[in-house]
LUMDODREN-112254 format. One line per 2 residues: number of its first residue (from 1); their letters; for each residue y, z, x of N, C-alpha, C. Coordinates in pm, 1 decimal, padded with zeros to 6 digits. Example, Ala and Ser with C-alpha at 12.3 -4.5 7.8 and 13.67 -1.06 7.14 Angstrom:
<vexdrens>
1) as) -00569.0,00780.0,01319.0,-00450.0,00780.0,01230.0,-00330.0,00780.0,01320.0 | -00225.0,00708.0,01285.0,-00106.0,00714.0,01367.0,00003.0,00787.0,01290.0
</vexdrens>
This chain:
<vexdrens>
1) mn) -00131.1,-00011.5,00097.0,00007.1,00015.1,00006.8,00149.9,-00002.4,00078.1 | 00214.1,-00083.9,00058.9,00349.1,-00089.5,00105.5,00459.4,-00009.1,00048.8
3) pr) 00532.1,00071.5,00091.7,00633.6,00130.4,00013.4,00720.0,00032.4,-00003.7 | 00822.7,00056.6,-00083.9,00949.3,-00048.8,-00132.5,01089.0,00025.4,-00098.7
5) ic) 01174.6,-00037.5,-00041.3,01292.9,00026.4,00019.4,01391.1,-00066.9,-00058.4 | 01465.3,-00028.9,-00162.1,01568.6,-00070.6,-00251.8,01731.7,-00067.5,-00182.2
7) dc) 01758.6,-00184.3,-00228.3,01897.0,-00184.8,-00147.9,02015.9,-00159.4,-00236.3 | 01983.8,-00098.4,-00325.4,02135.6,-00074.1,-00452.0,02187.5,00008.5,-00402.7
9) ny) 02309.9,00053.5,-00468.7,02363.2,00158.6,-00397.5,02328.1,00324.4,-00438.9 | 02251.5,00313.4,-00531.1,02206.3,00444.3,-00601.9,02108.9,00499.6,-00496.9
11) cq) 01994.5,00379.4,-00452.9,01896.1,00402.8,-00385.4,01920.6,00426.2,-00215.0 | 02019.5,00359.7,-00191.0,02106.6,00385.8,-00063.0,02157.0,00555.7,-00043.1
13) an) 02211.8,00574.9,-00161.0,02234.0,00718.5,-00113.9,02169.6,00844.4,-00141.1 | 02020.4,00793.9,-00181.2,01928.0,00889.8,-00205.8,01805.0,00786.1,-00114.6
15) ps) 01791.3,00817.5,-00006.0,01693.9,00711.1,00067.0,01558.3,00784.0,00010.7 | 01473.1,00682.0,00001.3,01346.5,00688.3,-00048.7,01258.1,00548.8,-00015.8
17) ri) 01130.9,00574.0,-00009.8,01067.1,00473.3,-00003.2,00962.1,00484.8,-00125.8 | 00967.6,00380.1,-00247.4,00902.6,00373.3,-00335.9,00764.9,00331.0,-00344.0
19) is) 00663.9,00389.4,-00412.1,00549.2,00349.2,-00385.0,00470.1,00369.7,-00539.1 | 00401.6,00263.5,-00582.2,00337.2,00271.6,-00723.4,00221.6,00168.3,-00705.9
21) dp) 00136.3,00181.7,-00834.5,00027.5,00099.4,-00841.6,00029.4,00077.6,-01000.6 | -00008.6,-00035.3,-01090.1,00003.8,00003.1,-01205.1,-00129.7,00074.4,-01247.3
23) nm) -00223.8,00115.4,-01186.8,-00338.2,00208.9,-01251.7,-00298.3,00366.9,-01223.7 | -00185.2,00392.8,-01127.9,-00163.8,00548.3,-01115.0,-00120.3,00572.9,-01221.0
25) sv) -00178.1,00752.9,-01196.9,-00108.6,00825.8,-01327.0,-00048.6,00972.7,-01214.9 | 00054.9,00966.4,-01226.7,00141.0,01045.4,-01172.3,00184.4,01192.6,-01268.1
27) vf) 00130.2,01333.6,-01233.3,00182.0,01443.2,-01317.1,00273.5,01510.2,-01238.0 | 00411.6,01546.3,-01281.5,00462.8,01634.8,-01234.3,00476.4,01778.1,-01298.2
29) ig) 00452.0,01879.8,-01220.3,00443.9,02006.3,-01307.3,00567.9,02089.5,-01274.1 | 00638.0,02183.8,-01359.6,00726.0,02252.0,-01348.6,00860.6,02212.7,-01424.2
31) dg) 00940.9,02276.5,-01440.6,01047.5,02271.6,-01505.7,01185.7,02219.1,-01413.2 | 01144.4,02211.2,-01287.5,01270.9,02199.6,-01186.8,01304.5,02055.5,-01168.3
33) il) 01301.9,01994.2,-01257.8,01358.1,01861.9,-01238.7,01468.8,01813.9,-01300.6 | 01557.2,01713.8,-01241.0,01679.9,01682.8,-01285.8,01701.7,01528.8,-01330.3
35) tk) 01720.0,01487.6,-01417.9,01728.0,01320.5,-01442.8,01878.2,01277.6,-01443.6 | 01870.5,01179.7,-01338.9,01996.2,01082.1,-01330.6,01965.0,00953.8,-01348.8
37) qn) 02059.4,00871.4,-01366.6,02079.5,00727.2,-01384.3,02172.1,00652.2,-01279.4 | 02121.4,00535.4,-01287.4,02200.5,00447.5,-01176.2,02268.0,00354.5,-01262.9
39) gd) 02360.2,00292.2,-01213.4,02450.2,00186.7,-01229.2,02427.3,00142.6,-01383.6 | 02312.7,00052.0,-01387.3,02301.5,-00004.2,-01521.6,02224.7,00053.7,-01614.4
41) ql) 02229.2,00197.0,-01574.8,02173.0,00292.3,-01684.2,02029.0,00247.2,-01760.5 | 01959.4,00167.2,-01631.5,01831.4,00108.2,-01727.1,01689.7,00200.3,-01665.0
43) an) 01706.2,00257.1,-01548.3,01591.2,00339.0,-01475.5,01677.6,00476.3,-01476.5 | 01557.7,00563.1,-01500.6,01603.7,00702.0,-01472.0,01531.9,00746.0,-01340.8
45) fy) 01629.8,00828.8,-01251.8,01589.5,00889.0,-01128.7,01581.0,01072.2,-01156.7 | 01426.5,01061.2,-01093.2,01414.4,01249.6,-01119.7,01394.6,01303.6,-01016.1
47) hc) 01489.6,01392.3,-00980.9,01523.6,01484.3,-00850.5,01490.4,01615.1,-00861.7 | 01452.6,01685.3,-00762.0,01399.5,01847.7,-00755.1,01537.5,01878.1,-00754.3
49) ka) 01556.3,01980.9,-00874.8,01650.6,02090.1,-00896.6,01698.5,02151.9,-00781.6 | 01564.4,02201.5,-00705.2,01622.8,02314.8,-00599.1,01655.6,02230.1,-00478.5
51) cn) 01594.4,02090.8,-00459.1,01659.9,02059.4,-00290.7,01725.7,01912.1,-00349.1 | 01739.4,01855.6,-00443.2,01779.7,01719.7,-00500.9,01711.8,01630.0,-00444.5
53) el) 01596.1,01632.1,-00382.6,01540.9,01500.2,-00348.0,01487.3,01438.5,-00458.6 | 01484.5,01276.6,-00391.5,01455.0,01207.2,-00518.2,01301.7,01187.9,-00518.1
55) la) 01236.3,01245.3,-00648.4,01115.1,01249.4,-00666.8,01043.9,01110.1,-00691.5 | 01104.3,01067.1,-00812.9,01045.7,00938.0,-00872.8,01158.1,00871.1,-00959.2
57) vg) 01111.7,00722.0,-00945.7,01217.2,00657.0,-01063.4,01126.5,00597.7,-01180.1 | 01175.9,00585.2,-01278.6,01108.3,00564.6,-01415.4,01180.5,00500.0,-01503.7
59) cn) 01104.6,00423.4,-01614.9,01157.7,00401.8,-01740.0,01093.8,00375.1,-01839.1 | 01118.8,00384.6,-01952.7,01062.5,00369.9,-02077.8,01034.3,00214.0,-02122.9
61) in) 00895.5,00194.9,-02104.5,00861.1,00062.8,-02106.2,00727.3,00025.6,-02233.6 | 00761.0,-00027.8,-02331.3,00644.4,-00030.3,-02449.9,00608.2,00109.1,-02475.4
63) gr) 00720.3,00209.5,-02497.4,00663.4,00347.8,-02543.4,00585.7,00414.6,-02459.7 | 00570.2,00374.5,-02296.2,00526.5,00459.6,-02191.0,00603.9,00444.2,-02090.2
65) lr) 00637.4,00587.2,-02043.4,00708.5,00605.6,-01916.1,00658.9,00543.5,-01810.9 | 00680.6,00447.3,-01763.7,00638.3,00398.0,-01637.7,00714.3,00422.4,-01487.7
67) ga) 00655.6,00423.3,-01395.3,00752.1,00487.7,-01294.4,00672.8,00446.3,-01141.2 | 00759.8,00507.3,-01035.4,00717.5,00502.3,-00889.4,00745.1,00625.1,-00840.4
69) vn) 00703.6,00653.5,-00711.5,00716.0,00786.9,-00665.4,00774.1,00746.3,-00532.9 | 00827.9,00863.6,-00464.4,00874.3,00836.4,-00346.7,00791.2,00902.6,-00238.0
71) sn) 00749.9,00795.6,-00179.5,00633.0,00824.5,-00093.3,00708.5,00907.4,00031.1 | 00792.4,00907.4,00062.1,00870.8,01017.7,00172.2,00823.3,01137.2,00167.3
73) lm) 00763.9,01172.0,00049.2,00714.2,01320.5,00007.4,00576.7,01343.4,00016.5 | 00504.4,01239.3,00059.8,00381.8,01222.1,00062.5,00335.7,01279.2,00203.9
75) qd) 00212.0,01366.8,00191.1,00161.5,01444.0,00318.5,00133.3,01340.6,00425.9 | 00064.6,01239.4,00372.6,00009.8,01121.8,00459.0,00084.7,01026.0,00471.9
77) vn) 00196.0,00996.8,00438.0,00305.1,00890.1,00445.6,00270.3,00793.0,00564.7 | 00208.8,00840.8,00683.7,00194.0,00732.0,00795.8,00089.8,00657.1,00758.8
79) ql) -00007.5,00695.6,00677.8,-00120.2,00570.7,00658.4,-00067.1,00471.6,00561.7 | 00045.8,00457.8,00507.0,00078.0,00346.7,00434.4,00123.0,00253.0,00493.9
81) gn) 00109.7,00106.0,00461.4,00203.0,00003.1,00522.9,00322.7,-00004.6,00556.1 | 00378.0,-00100.6,00624.3,00491.9,-00115.8,00642.3,00583.0,-00133.0,00550.0
83) pi) 00739.8,-00076.0,00528.7,00795.7,-00106.0,00416.3,00852.0,-00235.4,00381.9 | 00863.2,-00271.7,00252.1,00919.4,-00425.4,00225.7,01035.6,-00361.1,00172.1
85) qi) 01143.6,-00438.4,00204.2,01287.6,-00435.1,00148.1,01294.9,-00510.0,00033.7 | 01357.8,-00443.6,-00092.8,01366.2,-00518.6,-00234.0,01500.1,-00522.3,-00276.1
87) qp) 01536.7,-00616.7,-00376.1,01665.8,-00638.3,-00421.1,01644.1,-00653.7,-00563.2 | 01628.1,-00524.0,-00637.9,01629.0,-00544.9,-00781.9,01780.6,-00562.7,-00840.5
89) rl) 01853.9,-00535.4,-00773.3,02007.6,-00544.2,-00821.5,02031.6,-00703.3,-00887.8 | 01947.8,-00781.9,-00780.5,01970.4,-00913.0,-00842.4,01892.0,-00954.0,-00956.3
91) ls) 01798.5,-00904.7,-01023.6,01742.7,-00942.8,-01113.7,01829.6,-00908.2,-01261.1 | 01784.7,-00989.4,-01375.3,01857.2,-00918.5,-01475.2,01781.3,-00795.3,-01536.3
93) aa) 01819.7,-00737.8,-01647.0,01785.9,-00648.3,-01730.8,01624.5,-00655.6,-01771.4 | 01604.4,-00782.3,-01824.9,01468.7,-00827.1,-01875.0,01392.7,-00849.7,-01734.4
95) ek) 01434.2,-00909.5,-01645.4,01364.1,-00947.5,-01529.1,01306.7,-00801.3,-01456.5 | 01391.0,-00699.7,-01456.2,01349.3,-00565.3,-01404.3,01246.2,-00518.0,-01464.0
97) le) 01255.6,-00508.6,-01605.7,01165.8,-00431.1,-01681.7,01015.9,-00517.4,-01666.8 | 01049.7,-00645.4,-01677.9,00880.9,-00732.2,-01662.4,00820.5,-00679.7,-01515.5
99) rw) 00898.2,-00652.4,-01439.2,00855.6,-00634.4,-01306.6,00807.2,-00512.3,-01305.4 | 00899.0,-00414.3,-01341.5,00833.1,-00275.5,-01318.0,00716.3,-00262.8,-01438.5
101) dk) 00693.2,-00310.0,-01542.2,00577.2,-00310.4,-01621.6,00462.2,-00358.6,-01549.8 | 00455.4,-00441.5,-01440.6,00363.3,-00506.5,-01359.1,00330.6,-00401.5,-01253.2
103) lw) 00447.6,-00353.0,-01184.2,00416.2,-00268.2,-01066.3,00372.3,-00122.0,-01093.1 | 00468.7,-00047.3,-01178.1,00488.6,00095.2,-01208.7,00348.1,00133.0,-01274.7
105) gv) 00319.6,00284.7,-01220.3,00229.9,00334.6,-01309.8,00275.3,00408.5,-01406.1 | 00196.5,00533.6,-01461.0,00237.5,00617.4,-01567.0,00292.7,00754.0,-01487.4
107) ln) 00417.6,00773.0,-01531.8,00461.0,00909.7,-01507.1,00442.7,01016.6,-01632.9 | 00401.5,01127.4,-01596.9,00377.3,01252.6,-01718.6,00444.9,01363.9,-01636.8
109) gf) 00496.4,01430.1,-01741.7,00553.2,01577.5,-01711.4,00697.2,01581.0,-01720.0 | 00761.6,01480.5,-01744.2,00924.3,01451.2,-01777.5,00942.6,01476.7,-01922.2
</vexdrens>
């Protein structure tokens, strides 16, 4: 798996390497999550309330919360492939949703 590095202003201000798989299911436990939105208000960014680290990015697509997680927080991050630069800011809202629906897994606990 290759983490993705987004070049949008929000992601550049909150450095992360996002990773996902359409078959993944991620569960976040606890009540210490702060939700923020980016400039186009399409995606939600989930941060730890204690340290403000970006945990995941997600969006409700077809009635399911789909998303990707910040691989920088994973214990074995060095076992992942080389990061890939991405530019979703160049896509329309419809193109983003279609792409995310194909790439992102399911987020639970938000």
